[in-house]
C-alpha positions in Angstrom: -62.4 -25.8 23.0 -59.1 -25.1 24.7 -57.4 -25.2 21.4 -59.8 -22.7 19.9 -59.3 -20.3 22.9 -55.5 -20.6 22.7 -55.6 -19.8 18.9 -57.9 -16.9 19.6 -55.5 -15.5 22.3 -52.5 -15.9 20.0 -54.2 -14.2 17.1 -55.2 -11.3 19.3 -51.7 -10.9 20.7 -50.3 -11.1 17.1 -52.7 -8.4 16.0 -51.9 -6.3 19.1 -48.2 -6.5 18.5 -48.6 -5.6 14.9 -50.3 -2.3 15.9 -47.3 -1.1 18.0 -44.7 1.0 16.1 -41.3 1.9 17.3 -40.7 5.5 18.2 -38.9 7.5 15.6 -35.2 8.2 16.1 -34.0 11.6 15.1 -30.5 11.8 13.6 -28.8 15.2 13.5 -25.7 15.5 11.4 -23.4 18.3 12.5 -20.9 19.4 9.9 -17.3 18.7 10.8 -14.5 21.2 10.8 -12.8 21.4 7.4 -9.3 20.1 7.3 -6.5 22.7 7.8 -3.8 21.9 5.3 -0.1 22.4 5.7 2.5 22.3 3.0 3.9 18.7 2.9 7.7 18.5 3.1 7.8 14.7 2.7 5.5 11.9 1.6 5.6 8.2 1.6 4.6 6.5 -1.7 3.8 2.8 -2.0 4.8 0.9 -4.0 7.9 2.7 -5.2 7.4 1.2 -8.7 4.1 0.5 -10.4 3.7 -2.4 -12.9 0.7 -3.9 -14.6 -0.2 -5.8 -17.8 -3.3 -5.0 -19.9 -5.7 -7.9 -19.6 -6.6 -9.9 -22.8 -9.1 -8.0 -24.9 -8.4 -4.7 -23.1 -6.7 -1.5 -24.2 -7.2 0.3 -20.9 -5.8 -0.7 -17.5 -5.5 0.6 -14.0 -2.7 1.4 -11.6 -3.2 2.0 -7.9 -0.8 4.1 -5.8 -1.0 4.8 -2.1 0.1 8.1 -0.6 0.9 8.7 3.1 1.5 12.1 4.8 2.3 13.0 8.5 0.3 16.2 8.1 -3.0 17.2 6.5 -1.8 18.3 3.0 -2.7 18.5 -0.7 -0.3 17.1 -3.3 -0.3 17.3 -7.1 0.4 14.4 -9.4 1.9 15.0 -12.9 2.5 12.3 -15.5 5.3 12.1 -18.0 2.9 10.6 -20.6 -0.6 11.9 -21.4 -1.8 8.3 -21.7 -1.8 8.1 -17.9 -4.6 10.0 -16.1 -6.0 10.3 -12.6 -9.6 9.4 -12.0 -11.5 12.6 -11.4 -9.2 14.9 -13.3 -5.5 15.2 -13.8 -5.1 18.8 -12.5 -7.1 18.2 -9.2 -5.0 18.1 -6.0 -5.2 15.0 -3.9 -6.2 15.7 -0.3 -4.3 13.7 2.4 -5.4 13.4 6.0 -2.6 13.0 8.4 -1.6 9.4 9.1 -4.3 8.1 6.8 -3.1 6.2 3.7 -4.9 7.5 0.6 -5.2 5.2 -2.5 -5.3 6.9 -5.9 -6.5 5.0 -9.0 -4.8 5.9 -12.2 -6.1 5.0 -15.7 -3.6 3.9 -18.3 -4.8 4.2 -21.9 -2.6 1.7 -23.8 0.7 0.0 -23.1 3.5 2.5 -22.3 5.9 3.5 -19.5 6.8 6.7 -17.7 7.1 8.5 -14.4 4.7 9.9 -11.9 5.9 13.1 -10.2 4.4 14.1 -6.9 4.8 17.6 -5.6 3.5 19.8 -2.8 1.4 22.9 -3.3 4.5 25.1 -3.5 5.8 23.0 -6.5 8.5 21.1 -4.5 9.0 17.6 -5.9 8.4 15.1 -3.1 8.7 11.8 -5.0 9.0 10.3 -8.5 7.6 6.9 -9.2 8.4 4.9 -12.4 5.6 2.8 -13.9 5.2 0.3 -16.7 2.0 -0.8 -18.4 2.9 -3.9 -20.4 0.9 -4.9 -23.5 -1.5 -7.8 -23.6 0.2 -11.2 -23.5 -0.3 -13.3 -26.7 1.7 -16.4 -25.6 2.9 -18.1 -22.5 6.4 -19.7 -22.6 8.3 -21.9 -20.1 11.6 -23.8 -20.1 12.6 -26.5 -17.6 15.9 -28.4 -17.2 16.2 -31.7 -15.3 19.0 -34.1 -14.5 18.8 -37.4 -12.6 22.1 -38.8 -11.3 20.6 -42.2 -10.6 19.6 -42.8 -14.2 22.2 -40.5 -15.7 19.4 -38.8 -17.8 19.2 -35.1 -18.5 16.2 -33.4 -20.1 15.2 -30.0 -21.4 11.6 -29.0 -22.1 10.3 -25.9 -23.8 6.6 -25.2 -23.8 4.7 -22.5 -25.6 0.9 -21.9 -25.4 -1.5 -19.3 -26.7 -3.3 -16.8 -24.4 -7.0 -16.8 -25.5 -8.4 -13.3 -26.2 -11.9 -14.6 -25.4 -13.3 -17.2 -23.1 -14.7 -18.9 -26.2 -11.3 -19.2 -27.9 -9.6 -22.6 -28.0 -6.5 -23.1 -25.9 -3.4 -24.6 -27.5 0.0 -25.7 -26.2 3.1 -27.2 -27.8 5.9 -29.0 -25.8 9.4 -29.8 -27.1 11.3 -32.3 -25.0 15.0 -33.3 -25.4 16.5 -36.2 -23.4 20.2 -37.0 -23.3 22.4 -39.5 -21.4 25.8 -37.8 -21.1 28.0 -40.9 -20.5 26.7 -42.7 -23.6 25.7 -39.7 -25.7 22.3 -41.3 -26.3 19.8 -38.6 -27.3 16.0 -38.8 -27.6 13.1 -36.4 -27.8 9.5 -35.8 -28.3 7.0 -33.2 -29.4 3.5 -32.8 -27.9 0.6 -30.7 -29.1 -2.6 -30.2 -27.1 -5.8 -28.2 -28.0 -8.6 -27.6 -25.5 -12.0 -26.1 -26.3 
Protein backbone atom coordinates (compact mmCIF):
# COMPACT_ATOMS: atom_id res chain seq x y z
CA UNK A 1 0.00 0.00 0.00
CA UNK A 2 2.84 2.37 0.87
CA UNK A 3 4.44 1.60 -2.46
CA UNK A 4 1.26 2.42 -4.34
CA UNK A 5 0.90 5.74 -2.48
CA UNK A 6 4.55 6.60 -3.15
CA UNK A 7 4.18 5.85 -6.87
CA UNK A 8 0.97 7.91 -6.98
CA UNK A 9 2.70 10.91 -5.33
CA UNK A 10 5.68 10.65 -7.73
CA UNK A 11 3.36 10.48 -10.74
CA UNK A 12 1.45 13.54 -9.56
CA UNK A 13 4.68 15.47 -8.98
CA UNK A 14 5.93 14.46 -12.43
CA UNK A 15 2.69 15.58 -14.04
CA UNK A 16 2.73 18.83 -12.08
CA UNK A 17 6.30 19.63 -13.05
CA UNK A 18 5.52 18.90 -16.67
CA UNK A 19 2.82 21.59 -16.62
CA UNK A 20 5.19 24.38 -15.61
CA UNK A 21 6.83 26.33 -18.42
CA UNK A 22 9.78 28.67 -18.16
CA UNK A 23 9.00 32.33 -18.69
CA UNK A 24 9.92 33.63 -22.13
CA UNK A 25 13.15 35.57 -22.45
CA UNK A 26 13.02 38.55 -24.75
CA UNK A 27 16.23 39.28 -26.66
CA UNK A 28 16.60 42.68 -28.26
CA UNK A 29 19.36 43.19 -30.81
CA UNK A 30 20.56 46.75 -31.09
CA UNK A 31 22.44 47.50 -34.28
CA UNK A 32 26.09 48.42 -33.70
CA UNK A 33 27.76 51.47 -35.07
CA UNK A 34 29.23 50.92 -38.53
CA UNK A 35 33.02 50.91 -38.66
CA UNK A 36 34.64 54.21 -39.56
CA UNK A 37 37.37 53.46 -42.06
CA UNK A 38 40.69 55.21 -42.35
CA UNK A 39 43.17 54.97 -45.22
CA UNK A 40 45.68 52.27 -44.28
CA UNK A 41 49.31 53.33 -44.65
CA UNK A 42 50.77 49.96 -43.67
CA UNK A 43 49.58 46.40 -43.37
CA UNK A 44 50.99 43.15 -42.05
CA UNK A 45 50.63 40.12 -44.33
CA UNK A 46 51.23 36.54 -43.23
CA UNK A 47 52.73 34.43 -44.57
CA UNK A 48 55.00 36.55 -46.75
CA UNK A 49 55.01 33.80 -49.40
CA UNK A 50 52.16 31.42 -50.26
CA UNK A 51 52.75 27.87 -51.47
CA UNK A 52 50.42 24.96 -52.06
CA UNK A 53 50.15 21.83 -54.18
CA UNK A 54 47.02 20.67 -55.93
CA UNK A 55 45.75 17.47 -54.31
CA UNK A 56 45.55 14.27 -56.37
CA UNK A 57 42.51 14.34 -58.64
CA UNK A 58 41.97 18.10 -58.24
CA UNK A 59 42.49 20.98 -60.65
CA UNK A 60 41.44 23.67 -58.14
CA UNK A 61 43.17 24.51 -54.86
CA UNK A 62 43.01 27.11 -52.11
CA UNK A 63 45.44 29.57 -50.58
CA UNK A 64 44.81 31.40 -47.30
CA UNK A 65 46.39 34.76 -46.50
CA UNK A 66 46.01 36.70 -43.24
CA UNK A 67 45.91 40.51 -43.18
CA UNK A 68 46.41 42.72 -40.12
CA UNK A 69 45.91 46.48 -39.80
CA UNK A 70 46.33 48.88 -36.88
CA UNK A 71 43.35 50.94 -38.07
CA UNK A 72 39.89 50.14 -39.42
CA UNK A 73 40.52 50.07 -43.15
CA UNK A 74 39.59 48.61 -46.50
CA UNK A 75 42.19 47.15 -48.84
CA UNK A 76 42.08 45.83 -52.39
CA UNK A 77 43.74 42.64 -53.61
CA UNK A 78 44.89 42.34 -57.22
CA UNK A 79 46.32 39.21 -58.80
CA UNK A 80 48.93 38.99 -61.55
CA UNK A 81 47.24 35.90 -62.99
CA UNK A 82 43.48 35.61 -63.63
CA UNK A 83 43.57 31.97 -62.49
CA UNK A 84 43.72 33.23 -58.90
CA UNK A 85 40.51 34.74 -57.52
CA UNK A 86 39.13 35.82 -54.17
CA UNK A 87 36.09 34.10 -52.72
CA UNK A 88 33.20 36.55 -52.95
CA UNK A 89 34.52 38.52 -55.94
CA UNK A 90 37.88 39.85 -57.05
CA UNK A 91 36.95 43.53 -57.13
CA UNK A 92 35.41 43.64 -53.65
CA UNK A 93 37.42 45.45 -50.95
CA UNK A 94 38.44 43.50 -47.86
CA UNK A 95 37.32 45.17 -44.62
CA UNK A 96 39.80 45.05 -41.77
CA UNK A 97 38.93 45.84 -38.16
CA UNK A 98 41.79 47.34 -36.17
CA UNK A 99 44.00 44.77 -34.43
CA UNK A 100 41.87 41.87 -35.70
CA UNK A 101 43.65 39.48 -38.09
CA UNK A 102 41.46 38.80 -41.13
CA UNK A 103 41.91 35.57 -43.12
CA UNK A 104 41.15 35.69 -46.85
CA UNK A 105 40.59 32.51 -48.86
CA UNK A 106 41.84 32.56 -52.45
CA UNK A 107 40.85 30.06 -55.13
CA UNK A 108 43.53 28.85 -57.56
CA UNK A 109 42.29 27.42 -60.83
CA UNK A 110 45.14 25.21 -61.99
CA UNK A 111 48.86 25.10 -61.30
CA UNK A 112 50.62 28.45 -61.78
CA UNK A 113 52.55 31.15 -59.94
CA UNK A 114 52.25 34.90 -59.59
CA UNK A 115 52.03 37.85 -57.24
CA UNK A 116 49.27 39.26 -55.02
CA UNK A 117 49.34 43.06 -54.76
CA UNK A 118 47.59 44.64 -51.76
CA UNK A 119 46.79 48.36 -51.93
CA UNK A 120 44.81 50.87 -49.89
CA UNK A 121 41.73 52.73 -51.13
CA UNK A 122 43.93 55.50 -52.57
CA UNK A 123 45.82 53.01 -54.74
CA UNK A 124 49.04 52.99 -52.69
CA UNK A 125 50.69 49.55 -52.78
CA UNK A 126 51.10 48.27 -49.22
CA UNK A 127 52.46 44.78 -49.89
CA UNK A 128 53.25 42.27 -52.61
CA UNK A 129 53.13 38.56 -51.89
CA UNK A 130 54.48 35.91 -54.30
CA UNK A 131 52.61 32.62 -54.55
CA UNK A 132 53.10 29.21 -56.14
CA UNK A 133 50.44 26.60 -56.89
CA UNK A 134 52.34 23.42 -57.78
CA UNK A 135 50.79 20.70 -59.95
CA UNK A 136 49.54 17.39 -58.59
CA UNK A 137 52.37 15.05 -57.65
CA UNK A 138 52.58 11.86 -59.73
CA UNK A 139 55.56 10.19 -58.00
CA UNK A 140 57.38 10.36 -54.67
CA UNK A 141 61.17 10.02 -54.71
CA UNK A 142 63.82 9.69 -52.02
CA UNK A 143 67.58 9.15 -51.80
CA UNK A 144 69.53 8.04 -48.73
CA UNK A 145 73.28 7.59 -48.20
CA UNK A 146 74.76 5.60 -45.30
CA UNK A 147 78.25 4.68 -44.15
CA UNK A 148 79.26 2.48 -41.20
CA UNK A 149 82.90 2.87 -40.09
CA UNK A 150 82.72 -0.28 -37.94
CA UNK A 151 81.90 -2.54 -40.91
CA UNK A 152 83.43 -0.27 -43.56
CA UNK A 153 80.28 -0.54 -45.66
CA UNK A 154 78.69 2.34 -47.54
CA UNK A 155 75.29 2.25 -49.18
CA UNK A 156 73.14 4.40 -51.40
CA UNK A 157 69.40 3.83 -51.80
CA UNK A 158 67.08 5.41 -54.33
CA UNK A 159 63.33 4.90 -54.01
CA UNK A 160 60.50 5.90 -56.33
CA UNK A 161 56.80 5.32 -55.75
CA UNK A 162 53.60 6.31 -57.47
CA UNK A 163 51.07 8.72 -55.97
CA UNK A 164 47.59 7.20 -56.40
CA UNK A 165 45.04 9.44 -58.06
CA UNK A 166 42.25 7.53 -56.35
CA UNK A 167 41.91 5.66 -53.05
CA UNK A 168 41.10 2.60 -55.19
CA UNK A 169 44.39 2.75 -57.15
CA UNK A 170 47.17 0.28 -56.24
CA UNK A 171 50.31 1.70 -54.64
CA UNK A 172 53.68 0.75 -56.08
CA UNK A 173 57.25 1.38 -54.98
CA UNK A 174 60.70 0.48 -56.43
CA UNK A 175 63.94 0.56 -54.41
CA UNK A 176 67.47 0.48 -55.84
CA UNK A 177 70.20 -0.25 -53.30
CA UNK A 178 73.97 -0.08 -53.93
CA UNK A 179 76.47 -1.33 -51.30
CA UNK A 180 80.22 -0.76 -51.44
CA UNK A 181 83.18 -1.54 -49.19
CA UNK A 182 85.76 1.18 -50.02
CA UNK A 183 88.91 -0.56 -48.70
CA UNK A 184 88.32 -3.74 -50.72
CA UNK A 185 86.31 -2.33 -53.60
CA UNK A 186 83.63 -4.96 -53.06
CA UNK A 187 80.32 -3.88 -54.56
CA UNK A 188 76.83 -5.32 -54.15
CA UNK A 189 73.31 -4.19 -54.73
CA UNK A 190 69.65 -5.06 -54.85
CA UNK A 191 66.39 -4.04 -56.42
CA UNK A 192 63.05 -4.29 -54.68
CA UNK A 193 59.54 -3.83 -56.01
CA UNK A 194 56.39 -3.67 -53.92
CA UNK A 195 52.75 -3.27 -54.91
CA UNK A 196 49.94 -2.71 -52.41
CA UNK A 197 46.22 -2.85 -53.17
